C-alpha positions in Angstrom: 3.0 -12.5 17.2 6.0 -6.6 18.3 0.1 2.3 24.2 1.1 5.7 25.2 -0.3 8.4 27.4 -0.9 10.6 24.4 -4.5 11.5 23.7 -4.2 10.1 20.2 -3.4 6.7 21.5 -6.7 6.6 23.2 -8.3 6.9 19.7 -8.2 4.0 17.4 -7.1 5.4 14.1 -8.6 4.5 10.7 -7.3 5.8 7.4 -10.1 5.8 4.8 -9.4 6.7 1.2 -12.3 8.1 -0.8 -11.2 7.9 -4.4 -11.7 6.7 -7.9 -12.9 3.3 -8.8 -9.3 2.1 -9.0 -9.2 -1.7 -9.3 -6.4 -4.0 -8.6 -6.2 -7.7 -8.0 -4.0 -6.9 -5.0 -6.2 -4.1 -3.7 -6.1 -4.4 0.1 -8.2 -1.3 0.7 -11.9 -2.0 1.5 -14.2 -0.1 -0.8 -17.0 1.9 0.9 -19.6 4.4 -0.2 -19.7 7.7 1.6 -22.8 6.6 3.6 -21.1 3.4 4.6 -17.9 5.2 5.6 -19.5 7.9 7.7 -21.7 5.3 9.4 -18.5 3.6 10.7 -17.1 6.7 12.3 -16.9 6.4 16.1 -16.3 9.1 18.6 -12.7 9.5 19.5 -11.4 7.4 16.6 -9.5 9.1 13.8 -9.7 8.6 10.0 -8.2 10.0 6.8 -10.5 10.4 3.8 -9.4 11.1 0.2 -12.3 11.9 -2.1 -12.5 11.0 -5.8 -15.3 10.4 -8.2 -16.1 6.9 -9.5 -14.6 6.5 -12.9 -11.7 8.9 -12.3 -8.3 7.3 -12.8 -6.3 10.1 -11.2 -3.8 9.6 -8.5 -3.1 5.9 -9.0 0.4 6.5 -7.8 -0.9 7.8 -4.5 -3.1 4.7 -4.2 -0.2 2.4 -4.6 1.8 4.2 -1.9 -1.2 4.2 0.4 -1.5 0.4 -0.1 2.2 0.1 1.0 1.3 2.1 4.1 -1.6 -0.2 5.1 0.6 -2.7 7.0 2.8 -0.2 9.0 -0.3 1.8 9.9 -2.1 -1.3 11.1 0.8 -1.7 13.6 -0.4 1.5 15.2 -4.1 0.6 15.2 -4.7 2.5 12.0 -6.9 0.8 9.4 -6.9 1.8 5.8 -9.8 1.7 3.3 -11.1 3.7 0.3 -14.5 5.2 -0.4 -16.0 5.8 -3.8 -17.9 9.0 -4.3 -21.1 8.0 -6.1 -23.6 10.4 -7.7 -26.5 9.0 -5.6 -24.9 10.0 -2.3 -24.1 13.7 -2.0 -21.2 14.7 0.3 -19.5 18.1 0.7 -16.2 16.2 0.3 -17.2 14.8 -3.1 -16.7 18.1 -5.0 -15.3 19.0 -8.3 -12.3 17.2 -9.7 -9.8 19.9 -9.2 -10.8 20.2 -5.5 -10.4 16.5 -4.8 -6.6 16.4 -4.5 -6.6 16.6 -0.7 -6.8 14.0 2.1 -8.9 14.9 5.2 -8.0 13.8 8.7 -10.9 13.4 11.1 -11.4 12.3 14.7 -14.9 11.0 14.9 -16.9 13.5 12.8 -14.5 16.4 13.6 -12.1 17.6 10.9 -8.6 17.8 12.3 -6.3 18.4 9.3 -6.3 18.4 5.5 -3.3 17.4 3.4 -2.6 18.1 -0.3 -1.9 14.6 -1.7 1.4 15.8 -3.1 2.7 16.0 0.5 1.8 12.3 0.9 4.3 11.4 -1.8 5.3 7.9 -0.5 4.7 5.5 2.3 7.1 7.2 4.6 5.4 10.6 4.1 1.9 9.0 4.7 2.9 7.4 8.0 4.9 10.4 9.1 2.2 13.0 8.3 -0.5 11.0 10.0 1.4 10.4 13.2 2.7 13.9 13.3 -0.8 15.4 12.9 -2.2 13.1 15.6 0.7 13.8 18.0 0.8 17.5 17.3 0.2 18.5 20.9 2.7 16.0 22.3 5.7 16.3 19.9 6.8 19.9 20.4 7.9 21.7 17.2 10.6 24.3 17.9 12.1 26.7 15.4 14.3 29.0 17.5 16.9 28.4 20.2 14.8 30.3 22.8 11.9 27.8 22.4 14.3 24.9 22.8 15.8 26.4 26.0 12.4 27.1 27.4 11.3 23.5 26.9 14.6 22.3 28.3 14.2 24.4 31.5 10.6 23.1 32.0 11.9 19.5 32.1 14.9 19.9 34.4 14.7 17.5 37.4 11.5 16.0 36.0 11.9 14.2 32.6 14.4 13.6 29.8 13.9 14.8 26.2 14.6 13.4 22.8 15.3 16.2 20.3 15.5 15.6 16.5 16.3 17.6 13.5 15.0 16.4 10.1 15.4 18.0 6.8 11.7 18.0 6.0 8.4 16.7 7.2 7.5 13.4 5.5 11.1 12.1 5.1 12.0 8.6 6.2 13.9 10.1 9.1 10.8 12.1 10.2 8.8 8.9 10.0 11.3 7.1 12.2 11.2 9.9 14.8 7.3 9.9 14.9 7.2 6.1 15.3 9.6 6.4 18.2 7.4 9.1 19.7 4.4 6.8 19.4 6.2 4.1 21.4 8.3 6.1 23.9 6.1 9.2 24.2 5.0 8.5 27.8 8.6 8.1 29.0 10.2 11.1 27.2 9.3 14.5 25.9 9.9 14.6 22.1 10.8 17.8 20.3 11.3 18.3 16.5 12.8 20.9 14.3 13.4 21.4 10.5 15.4 24.6 11.1 19.1 24.0 10.2 20.0 27.3 12.0 18.8 25.8 15.3 21.0 22.8 14.8 24.0 25.0 14.2 23.2 27.1 17.3 23.6 24.1 19.6 27.0 23.3 18.2 26.2 20.3 15.9 28.7 19.2 13.3 27.9 17.7 9.9 24.6 19.4 9.7 23.9 18.0 6.3 22.1 15.0 7.8 19.4 14.4 10.3 20.3 14.5 14.0 18.9 13.1 17.2 19.9 14.1 20.7 19.0 12.7 24.1 18.8 15.5 26.7 19.4 14.3 30.2 17.3 16.9 31.9 16.1 14.7 34.7 19.7 14.7 36.1 20.0 18.4 36.0 20.6 19.7 39.5 21.7 23.2 38.7 18.8 24.9 36.9 21.1 27.5 35.4 23.0 25.0 33.3 22.0 23.3 30.1 21.0 19.7 30.2 23.7 17.2 29.3 23.3 16.0 25.7 24.1 12.7 24.0 24.2 12.6 20.2 23.0 9.5 18.4 25.7 8.9 15.8 23.9 6.3 13.8 21.5 7.2 10.9 17.9 8.0 12.0 16.1 4.7 11.5 13.4 3.2 13.7 15.7 0.4 14.7 18.7 2.6 15.5 16.5 5.0 17.6 15.1 2.0 19.4 18.6 0.7 20.3 19.8 4.2 21.2 16.8 4.8 23.6 17.4 1.4 25.2 21.0 2.3 26.0 19.9 5.6 27.5 17.6 3.7 29.9 20.5 1.4 31.0 22.6 2.2 34.0 25.5 4.6 33.2 28.0 2.4 35.1 27.7 -1.1 36.5 30.1 -2.6 39.0 30.9 -6.3 38.6 33.0 -8.8 40.6 32.9 -11.8 38.3 34.5 -13.3 35.2 33.9 -10.6 32.6 33.3 -13.3 30.0 30.2 -14.4 31.9 28.7 -10.9 32.3 25.5 -10.1 30.3 24.0 -6.6 29.9 21.5 -4.9 27.7 24.4 -3.5 25.6 25.4 -7.0 24.5 21.8 -7.8 23.7 21.6 -4.8 21.5 24.9 -5.7 19.7 27.2 -3.2 21.5 30.6 -4.0 23.0 31.5 -3.8 26.7 34.4 -1.8 28.2 35.7 -3.0 31.6 37.7 -0.5 33.6 39.8 -2.7 35.9 39.9 -1.4 39.5 42.0 -2.1 42.5 40.8 -1.7 46.0 43.6 0.9 46.8 42.6 3.1 43.8 38.8 2.5 43.8 37.6 6.1 44.0 39.9 7.3 41.2 39.0 4.2 39.1 35.3 4.9 39.5 35.7 8.5 38.5 37.6 7.4 35.4 35.0 4.8 34.6 32.1 7.4 34.9 34.0 9.8 32.6 34.5 7.0 30.0 30.8 5.9 30.4 29.6 9.4 29.5 31.9 9.6 26.5 30.8 6.1 25.3 27.1 6.5 26.1 25.1 4.9 23.3 28.2 3.3 21.8 29.2 0.8 24.4 28.5 -0.4 27.9 31.0 0.5 30.6 31.6 -1.6 33.7 33.9 -1.3 36.7 35.6 -4.6 37.3 37.2 -5.5 40.6 40.6 -7.1 40.0 40.7 -8.4 43.6 37.5 -10.5 43.2 38.6 -12.3 40.0 41.1 -15.1 40.7 44.2 -14.3 38.7 42.4 -14.4 35.3 43.4 -10.8 34.5 46.9 -10.1 33.2 49.0 -8.2 35.8 49.5 -4.9 33.9 46.1 -4.7 32.1 43.8 -1.9 33.2 41.1 -2.2 30.5 39.3 -5.1 29.1 37.3 -5.0 25.9 34.6 -7.5 24.9 32.8 -7.6 21.5 29.1 -8.4 21.3 29.5 -11.6 19.4 28.8 -14.6 21.6 32.1 -16.4 21.0 34.3 -13.3 20.8 37.4 -13.6 23.1 38.1 -11.1 25.9 40.7 -8.5 24.9 42.9 -7.1 27.8 44.7 -3.8 27.1 47.1 -1.4 28.8 45.7 2.1 28.0 46.9 5.0 30.1 44.7 7.7 28.7 40.9 8.0 28.5 41.1 9.2 24.9 42.9 6.0 24.0 40.0 4.0 25.4 37.5 6.1 23.4 39.6 5.8 20.3 39.9 2.0 20.6 36.1 1.6 20.8 35.4 3.9 17.9 38.1 2.3 15.8 36.5 -1.1 16.5 33.0 0.2 15.6 34.4 1.7 12.3 36.0 -1.6 11.4 32.7 -3.4 12.0 30.8 -0.9 9.8 33.2 -1.6 7.0 32.8 -5.3 7.4 29.0 -4.9 7.4 29.1 -2.8 4.2 31.1 -5.5 2.5 28.6 -8.1 3.6 25.6 -5.9 2.8 23.4 -8.8 1.5 23.7 -10.8 4.7 20.9 -10.2 7.2 21.7 -10.4 10.9 19.3 -10.8 13.8 16.3 -8.5 13.6 17.1 -6.3 16.7 13.7 -4.5 16.2 12.0 -7.6 17.6 14.5 -8.5 20.3 12.4 -7.0 23.0 9.3 -9.0 23.8 6.9 -7.6 21.1 3.8 -8.2 23.2 5.3 -6.3 26.2 6.1 -3.4 23.9 2.7 -3.4 22.4 1.0 -3.4 25.8 3.3 -0.6 26.9 2.5 1.4 23.8 -1.3 0.8 24.2 -1.6 0.7 27.9 -3.5 4.1 28.2 -5.6 3.6 25.1 -9.2 3.6 26.5 -11.1 0.5 25.6 -14.9 0.4 25.5 -14.9 -2.3 28.2 -18.6 -1.7 28.9 -19.3 -3.8 25.7 -18.4 -6.9 27.7 -19.7 -8.0 31.0 -17.1 -8.1 33.9 -17.7 -11.2 36.0 -16.8 -11.8 39.6 -16.8 -14.8 41.9 -20.4 -14.0 42.8 -21.7 -13.5 39.2 -19.7 -16.1 37.3 -21.9 -19.2 37.8 -25.3 -17.4 37.5 -24.1 -15.9 34.2 -22.7 -18.9 32.4 -25.6 -21.2 33.5 -28.4 -18.8 32.4 -27.1 -17.6 29.0 -24.9 -18.7 26.1 -21.7 -17.0 27.1 -18.1 -16.4 25.9 -15.7 -15.9 28.8 -12.3 -14.4 28.5 -10.0 -15.5 31.3 -7.1 -13.0 31.6 -4.9 -11.2 34.1 -4.0 -7.6 34.1 -0.3 -8.3 34.9 0.0 -10.6 31.9 1.2 -8.9 28.7 -0.4 -11.3 26.2 -3.7 -11.1 28.0 -3.7 -7.3 27.8 -2.7 -7.4 24.1 -5.5 -9.9 23.3 -8.0 -7.8 25.3 -8.0 -5.3 22.4 -8.9 -8.0 19.9 -11.6 -9.2 22.3 -13.1 -5.7 22.5 -12.9 -5.4 18.8 -15.0 -8.5 18.5 -17.5 -7.0 20.9 -17.7 -3.9 18.8 -18.4 -5.9 15.6 -21.1 -8.0 17.4 -22.8 -5.1 19.2 -26.5 -5.5 18.9 -26.4 -8.6 16.7 -25.1 -11.5 18.7 -27.2 -13.8 21.0 -24.0 -14.9 22.7 -23.0 -12.8 25.8 -19.4 -11.6 25.7 -17.9 -11.6 29.3 -14.5 -11.4 30.9 -13.0 -12.3 34.3 -9.7 -11.0 35.7 -8.0 -14.0 37.2 -5.7 -11.7 39.2 -8.8 -10.8 41.2 -10.7 -14.0 41.1 -8.2 -16.8 41.2 -10.5 -19.3 42.8 -13.0 -19.1 39.9 -10.2 -19.6 37.3 -8.8 -22.5 39.3 -12.2 -24.3 39.3 -12.5 -23.7 35.5 -9.1 -25.3 35.0 -7.5 -22.2 33.6 -3.8 -22.6 34.0 -2.5 -20.2 31.3 -3.5 -16.9 29.8 -5.4 -15.8 27.9 -8.1 -18.4 27.6 -11.5 -18.1 25.9 -14.3 -20.6 26.7 -17.8 -21.0 25.3 -20.5 -21.9 27.8 -23.9 -23.3 26.6 -26.7 -24.6 28.8 -26.5 -28.4 29.3 -23.1 -28.7 27.5 -19.5 -28.9 28.6 -17.5 -25.7 28.1 -15.6 -25.4 24.8 -12.1 -23.9 24.8 -11.1 -21.6 21.9 -7.9 -22.9 20.3 -7.4 -20.5 17.4 -5.2 -17.5 16.7 -5.2 -14.7 19.2 -6.7 -12.2 16.9 -10.1 -10.6 16.0 -10.8 -12.5 12.8 -10.4 -16.0 14.1 -12.2 -15.3 17.4 -15.1 -13.7 15.5 -15.3 -16.8 13.3 -15.3 -19.1 16.4 -18.2 -17.1 18.0 -20.3 -16.8 14.8 -20.1 -20.5 13.9 -21.0 -21.4 17.5 -24.3 -19.5 17.1 -25.7 -22.7 15.5 -25.8 -26.2 16.9 -22.9 -28.5 16.3 -23.7 -30.6 14.4 -26.9 -29.1 12.9 -29.7 -31.6 12.6 -31.0 -31.5 9.0 -34.7 -32.4 8.8 -35.4 -33.0 5.1 -33.8 -33.6 1.7 -34.7 -30.1 0.6 -33.0 -28.6 3.7 -30.0 -30.8 3.1 -29.7 -29.5 -0.5 -29.9 -25.8 0.7 -27.3 -26.6 3.4 -24.9 -28.0 0.7 -25.4 -25.0 -1.6 -24.6 -22.6 1.3 -28.1 -21.1 1.4 -29.1 -22.3 4.8 -26.5 -20.2 6.7 -25.4 -17.6 4.2 -24.1 -15.2 6.8 -21.6 -17.8 8.1 -19.9 -18.4 4.7 -17.9 -15.2 5.2 -16.0 -17.2 7.9 -15.7 -20.6 6.3 -15.6 -21.9 2.7 -16.8 -25.4 3.4 -19.8 -27.1 5.1 -19.8 -30.8 6.1 -22.8 -33.0 6.0 -22.8 -36.5 7.5 -25.2 -39.0 5.9 -26.4 -42.0 7.9 -29.3 -44.4 7.9 -31.3 -44.4 11.1 -29.7 -47.7 12.2 -26.1 -46.4 12.0 -26.0 -45.0 15.5 -22.3 -45.8 16.2 -21.0 -44.1 13.1 -23.3 -41.2 13.6 -22.1 -40.7 17.2 -18.5 -40.8 16.1 -19.3 -38.0 13.6 -21.1 -35.9 16.2 -18.2 -36.3 18.6 -15.7 -35.2 15.9 -17.9 -32.2 15.1 -18.1 -31.2 18.8 -14.3 -31.3 19.1 -14.0 -28.8 16.2 -16.8 -26.5 17.3 -16.3 -23.0 16.0 -13.9 -24.0 13.2 -16.1 -25.9 10.7 -19.8 -26.1 10.1 -21.1 -29.7 10.4 -24.6 -31.1 9.9 -26.2 -34.6 10.2 -28.9 -36.1 8.0 -30.1 -39.6 9.2 -33.6 -40.0 7.9 -34.9 -43.1 6.0 -34.4 -41.4 2.6 -30.7 -40.5 3.2 -30.0 -43.0 0.4 -31.3 -40.5 -2.1 -28.5 -38.1 -1.3 -25.9 -40.9 -1.2 -26.9 -42.1 -4.7 -26.9 -38.5 -6.0 -23.4 -37.8 -4.8 -22.0 -41.4 -5.3 -21.4 -41.9 -1.6 -21.8 -45.2 0.2 -23.5 -44.9 3.6 -22.3 -43.9 6.1 -20.6 -41.0 4.3 -19.5 -37.4 4.7 -20.1 -34.8 2.0 -17.7 -31.8 1.9 -19.5 -29.0 0.1 -17.6 -25.9 -1.2 -20.4 -23.6 -2.5 -18.0 -21.0 -3.8 -16.4 -23.5 -6.1 -19.6 -25.4 -6.8 -18.0 -28.7 -5.7 -19.2 -31.5 -3.4 -16.8 -34.3 -2.5 -17.8 -37.6 -0.7 -15.7 -39.4 1.9 -16.8 -42.9 3.2 -17.0 -43.2 7.0 -17.3 -46.9 7.5 -15.2 -47.9 10.6 -13.5 -44.5 10.7 -12.2 -43.7 14.3 -13.2 -40.4 15.9 -9.6 -39.0 15.8 -9.4 -39.8 12.0 -12.7 -38.0 11.5 -11.3 -35.0 13.5 -8.3 -34.8 11.2 -10.5 -35.0 8.1 -12.8 -32.2 9.4 -9.8 -30.1 10.5 -8.3 -30.3 7.0 -11.6 -29.8 5.2 -11.4 -25.9 5.2 -8.0 -26.0 3.7 -7.8 -24.7 0.1 -6.7 -26.8 -2.9 -4.3 -24.1 -4.0 -3.8 -21.6 -1.1 -1.8 -18.4 -0.8 0.6 -19.2 2.0 0.9 -16.5 4.7 2.6 -16.4 8.1 -0.8 -17.0 9.7 -1.9 -20.1 7.8 1.4 -21.8 7.2 1.1 -24.0 10.3 -2.1 -25.5 9.0 -0.5 -26.6 5.8 2.8 -27.8 7.3 0.6 -30.0 9.6 -0.3 -32.1 6.5 3.3 -33.5 6.6 3.7 -33.2 2.9 6.3 -31.6 0.7 5.3 -28.0 -0.3 5.0 -27.3 -4.1 5.4 -23.5 -3.8 5.3 -20.8 -6.5 7.1 -17.6 -5.3 5.5 -14.6 -7.0 6.1 -10.9 -6.8 2.4 -10.1 -6.9 -0.6 -12.1 -8.1 -0.1 -15.3 -10.1 -1.3 -15.8 -13.7 -4.7 -17.3 -14.2 -3.1 -20.0 -16.4 -0.9 -21.3 -13.6 -3.8 -21.2 -11.1 -6.0 -23.2 -13.4 -3.1 -25.7 -14.0 -2.5 -26.1 -10.2 -6.3 -26.5 -9.4 -6.7 -29.0 -12.3 -3.8 -31.2 -11.0 -5.2 -31.0 -7.4 -8.7 -32.0 -8.5 -7.4 -34.8 -10.6 -5.5 -36.0 -7.5 -2.2 -35.9 -9.6 -0.4 -34.1 -6.8 -1.9 -35.9 -3.8 1.6 -36.5 -2.3 2.3 -32.7 -2.4 0.7 -29.5 -1.1 0.5 -27.1 -4.0 0.5 -23.4 -2.9 1.9 -20.0 -3.6 3.5 -17.0 -1.8 2.9 -13.4 -2.7 6.1 -11.7 -1.8 4.3 -8.3 -1.6 2.0 -9.7 1.1 4.6 -11.9 2.8 8.0 -10.2 2.3 9.7 -12.9 4.4 9.5 -15.0 1.3 12.4 -13.0 -0.2 14.7 -14.1 2.7 13.6 -17.7 2.2 14.6 -17.5 -1.5 17.9 -16.0 -0.6 18.5 -18.8 1.8 17.8 -21.4 -0.9 19.7 -19.7 -3.8 22.2 -17.5 -2.1 20.7 -14.5 -3.8 17.3 -13.5 -5.0 16.5 -15.4 -8.2 14.2 -14.2 -11.0 10.5 -14.4 -10.2 8.2 -16.2 -10.4 10.0 -19.3 -9.1 8.5 -22.7 -8.6 10.1 -24.9 -5.9 9.4 -28.2 -4.1 10.4 -28.0 -0.5 10.6 -31.3 1.4 10.4 -30.0 5.0 9.7 -33.3 6.7 12.2 -35.9 5.4 15.6 -34.8 4.2 15.1 -31.1 3.7 15.7 -31.1 0.0 14.7 -28.1 -2.1 14.2 -28.6 -5.8 13.7 -25.8 -8.4 11.6 -26.2 -11.5 13.7 -25.7 -14.6 13.6 -22.0 -15.5 13.9 -22.7 -19.2 10.6 -24.6 -19.2 7.1 -23.1 -19.2 4.9 -24.3 -16.3 2.3 -26.3 -18.1 0.4 -29.3 -16.8 2.4 -31.8 -18.8 5.8 -30.2 -17.9 4.9 -30.1 -14.3 3.8 -33.7 -14.1 7.0 -34.9 -15.9 9.1 -32.9 -13.5 7.3 -34.3 -10.4 7.8 -37.8 -11.8 11.5 -37.2 -12.2 11.6 -36.0 -8.6 9.9 -39.1 -7.3 12.2 -41.3 -9.4 15.3 -39.5 -7.9 16.4 -38.1 -11.2 16.7 -34.5 -10.1 19.3 -32.9 -7.9 18.3 -30.5 -5.1 19.5 -26.9 -5.2 20.1 -27.0 -1.5 19.4 -29.2 1.6 17.9 -27.5 4.6 19.9 -27.8 7.7 18.5 -29.8 10.6 20.2 -27.6 13.2 18.2 -26.5 16.1 16.9 -22.9 16.0 18.0 -21.1 19.1 17.6 -17.5 20.4 20.1 -15.0 19.0 21.3 -14.2 22.5 20.9 -15.9 25.9 18.7 -13.0 27.2 16.1 -14.0 24.6 15.8 -17.6 25.6 12.3 -17.1 27.1 11.5 -20.8 27.1 14.4 -21.6 29.4 13.3 -18.7 31.7 9.9 -20.2 31.9 11.3 -23.6 32.8 13.5 -22.1 35.5 12.8 -23.2 39.1 9.9 -21.3 40.4 11.6 -21.0 43.8 13.9 -18.4 42.4 12.2 -15.1 43.1 12.4 -12.6 40.3 14.0 -9.2 40.7 11.7 -6.9 42.6 10.3 -4.2 40.5 7.1 -2.2 40.1 4.9 -3.8 37.4 4.3 -1.5 34.5 0.5 -2.0 34.8 0.5 -0.2 38.2 -0.2 3.5 38.1 1.6 6.0 40.3 -1.1 6.0 43.0 -0.8 2.2 43.3 3.0 2.4 43.6 2.7 5.0 46.3 0.1 2.8 48.2 2.4 -0.2 48.0 5.4 1.8 49.3 3.3 3.2 52.2 2.1 -0.2 53.4 3.4 -0.9 56.9 5.9 -3.7 57.2 4.4 -5.4 60.1 0.7 -5.0 59.4 -1.4 -7.4 57.4 -1.8 -5.8 53.9 -5.2 -5.2 52.5 -6.0 -7.3 49.5 -6.4 -4.4 47.1 -3.0 -2.9 48.0 -1.0 -6.0 47.5 1.4 -5.4 44.5 0.3 -7.2 41.4 3.8 -8.7 40.9 3.6 -10.3 44.4 0.2 -11.9 43.6 1.7 -13.3 40.4 4.6 -14.9 42.2 2.3 -16.2 45.0 -0.5 -17.6 42.9 0.7 -18.5 39.5 2.9 -21.5 38.9 3.7 -23.3 35.7 1.6 -26.3 36.8 -0.6 -25.2 39.6 -1.9 -22.3 41.7 -1.5 -22.0 45.4 -4.9 -21.8 47.0 -5.3 -18.8 49.3 -6.8 -19.5 52.7 -8.4 -16.1 53.0 -10.9 -14.6 50.6 -9.3 -13.7 47.2 -7.7 -10.3 47.0 -9.2 -7.7 44.7 -6.8 -5.7 42.6 -7.3 -2.3 41.0 -9.6 -3.1 38.0 -8.7 -0.2 35.7 -6.7 -1.2 32.7 
């Protein structure tokens, strides 16, 4: 599965490229005509359009870079497509060739900015320029010292500032700063400069590189003095800025009275060491002042704690006054005698320098991805929390309207809670589905906030969030069990528009169904349709098939034909009744599966596997579906599209059932970069590509590599697989059976969930409460009975939600603030 208060975050952003008819097998940019593009524009949403004539082959380099920007831009709600200027559709942006080398940034139909494409020279420049243009009013650009001081003075006592110098707009460092501004912009004021003289005027050293400062203006008590500044000494990358900002949010100094080896702080979680200043009761005040001084000097580099010697039973050496602990889990505690603050600082910096050298020597080794150590969903919700959603496209249900709605209309209901991060992240996908179905669907999209209406959710057996259920008159509710994203939910809703299974009335209708002509609009969501063939007397087998189809509603199209002439179809497709036909209209294939004495659960498994491709491209999203087959994976790792020859070879072997005991598939490393890390794990370094492997995940963990000296022909592949089955090949590696654990204890979220519910969590104001709600909660009298609407959301969560059950409220259910 990793908003902001900025105006731009309220606008979903789409980047659209209007350009030449540039064709690539890996083209991930949807192609639109000008009319199609402008019809998709929505008020408040932004888009970037680049105009080229059909037939022009100019700027293919820019297209390649834009493709690389698709995925990172999608992380910020920015979609990317291209539009071909055609002669039939006149547009003032489809001008002469020499005037087409610009990209135009719109919000809705309003032009915001135009860029010469030579400024969008690579993926970093594209992302940086788009974010910078959209955040223009929020990220202050300063070019003289007076402007910086003026901004600084306006923030004193109110907010902190992050100030960055980059050499030029569009550099990787500029992109990193803009991405940080996108995430943390509601918490801090961001300022940017490209003026090296301004960097010199504030006393920076080594001005030949990008700089980032944290200005502690919120702590400024004397308005005549400058804000205290902390320099980020690491290179300006998104990850380093993230770690740096997290350390700025942590307490400056923490007092502890326990074994220092057991202490856990945000600094350890971020890979930074801890420095313990050992204190005695008699010298407490002096020790604390020393510790605060050290903490300011080491801010962003290490965590500083004040450790009480008197509270630790003799585990500290008598003369030690400083303890040092590295971030590694098993690193031993180091006790030191250092009589000077500068010696403490030097010790930490020397240690960091030694670590950097060690990392440089082991450059190929990848450590834990600190960029995802925070809960990604929580950060997504934080970033998007003020992004206005068109909630009016869905019907908000209450305790009074729930039953009347779901019993009088075909309804999809989203059960969610406003305090629940995954719910709020999924709500965006749910609204996106509502936008796509606006004015076309006969199914009513609704939602109910279980934080407000817990009794309704209890009665509907909702014990986790988010949950989507389909309600149809006279039928039991169906729970959606797919991925929490727009595409899969849209498929579930669209396929449920028809009956499950569909009753086919004639041979002609059955043939149209098998050819994909009966429900053409649904074949954008599934590549297979399933038809059960039965004679009228085969009631038991037919009911088993119907039940299997009902269990998989929304994931596969099923139909039933049980007329007297069903034998005509069974003879045509060589199927003995009762039988099931699996039709793949795109491939022009129909397979038959006998159903005599087949239990329901076996039918469910067959139907669930029916949509799986014979030779799929493996992605992060679909991998679980193929791993579920419990077969070794025959994987071709490719740096791009695969050759037609290998594809035809793999499909031929699959259709001849020569590889029935394996799952043939391939991975495009451009679409799924994690594949490179997998190959490094197998070989120790990245091997030449393409690379064909057999990976036995389920029994033994052996990994076999197809001989690189041989061409991958049908005959060579069969001989190699026969050698494997005969045990005549040696594996290149054997996968470890060790348990995968979180990189640090603080990320063991499953154990946290399993912790006893009687342990009350630390009290804090939930992020989903606005300032007015916080104020109302604080002003609530201690002795009086609180009103339902003013009860803090976190309190409701603790009271009502339990891992296994909810506590039923005796009074009427509280109603929380419903704004998102």
